C-alpha positions as CSV (number, residue, x, y, z in Angstrom):
1,M,-32.3,114.6,-47.9
2,S,-29.7,114.2,-45.5
3,M,-31.2,113.1,-41.4
4,R,-30.8,116.7,-40.7
5,Q,-32.4,118.3,-43.2
6,K,-35.5,115.8,-42.5
7,E,-35.5,116.6,-39.2
8,I,-35.7,120.3,-39.7
9,L,-38.3,120.2,-42.3
10,N,-40.2,117.7,-39.3
11,T,-40.1,120.4,-37.0
12,S,-40.7,123.0,-39.2
13,G,-44.3,124.2,-38.4
14,Y,-45.2,123.1,-42.0
15,Q,-47.9,121.4,-42.6
16,N,-48.6,122.1,-46.1
17,Y,-46.7,120.2,-48.7
18,S,-45.7,123.4,-50.6
19,D,-44.6,125.1,-47.7
20,I,-42.1,122.6,-47.0
21,K,-41.1,122.0,-50.5
22,R,-40.4,125.4,-50.2
23,L,-38.5,125.3,-47.3
24,K,-36.3,122.9,-48.9
25,F,-35.7,124.8,-51.8
26,I,-34.5,127.5,-49.8
27,I,-32.4,125.5,-47.0
28,D,-30.4,123.4,-50.3
29,A,-29.8,127.2,-51.9
30,L,-28.3,128.7,-48.9
31,D,-26.2,125.5,-48.3
32,E,-25.3,125.4,-52.1
33,N,-24.5,129.0,-52.3
34,I,-23.3,130.5,-49.2
35,G,-22.9,127.4,-46.8
36,P,-23.3,126.4,-43.2
37,N,-22.8,129.8,-40.6
38,S,-23.7,132.2,-43.0
39,N,-25.7,135.2,-42.2
40,V,-29.6,135.6,-43.6
41,L,-31.7,138.7,-43.8
42,D,-35.2,136.8,-43.8
43,V,-37.4,139.6,-45.9
44,G,-41.2,139.6,-44.6
45,C,-40.7,136.9,-42.0
46,G,-44.2,137.0,-40.9
47,N,-44.5,134.6,-38.3
48,G,-40.9,133.6,-38.3
49,L,-41.5,129.7,-39.3
50,I,-38.5,130.0,-41.7
51,S,-36.4,132.0,-40.1
52,R,-36.4,129.4,-36.9
53,S,-35.7,126.4,-39.9
54,L,-32.8,128.2,-41.1
55,G,-31.4,129.3,-37.6
56,K,-32.1,125.5,-36.9
57,A,-29.6,124.8,-40.3
58,G,-27.3,126.8,-38.6
59,H,-27.6,129.8,-39.9
60,N,-27.6,132.9,-38.6
61,V,-31.0,134.6,-39.3
62,F,-31.9,138.0,-39.1
63,G,-36.1,139.0,-39.6
64,I,-37.6,142.1,-40.6
65,D,-41.0,142.6,-41.7
66,I,-43.1,145.6,-41.5
67,S,-46.0,144.5,-39.6
68,E,-45.6,144.8,-35.9
69,K,-47.6,141.9,-35.4
70,A,-46.2,139.4,-36.9
71,I,-42.7,140.5,-35.7
72,E,-44.0,139.4,-32.0
73,K,-45.2,136.3,-33.1
74,A,-42.1,135.4,-34.7
75,K,-40.0,137.1,-30.8
76,E,-42.5,134.3,-29.1
């Protein structure tokens, strides 16, 4: 794991190991398949934890969610 990934995972806001592992999987899959600075659509972004982490990883992230409350939280 690179220092960049460690920093992103440590600042993601996740505490649960399974959430951190899932985020690492997503970042690795994006890096391997579409590369850095790619446009990413986060469908069901919720409060934006993954979207923010992907942004820190260098991706241009667009998040959508059915919950207006979740979108407002993500905008914060």
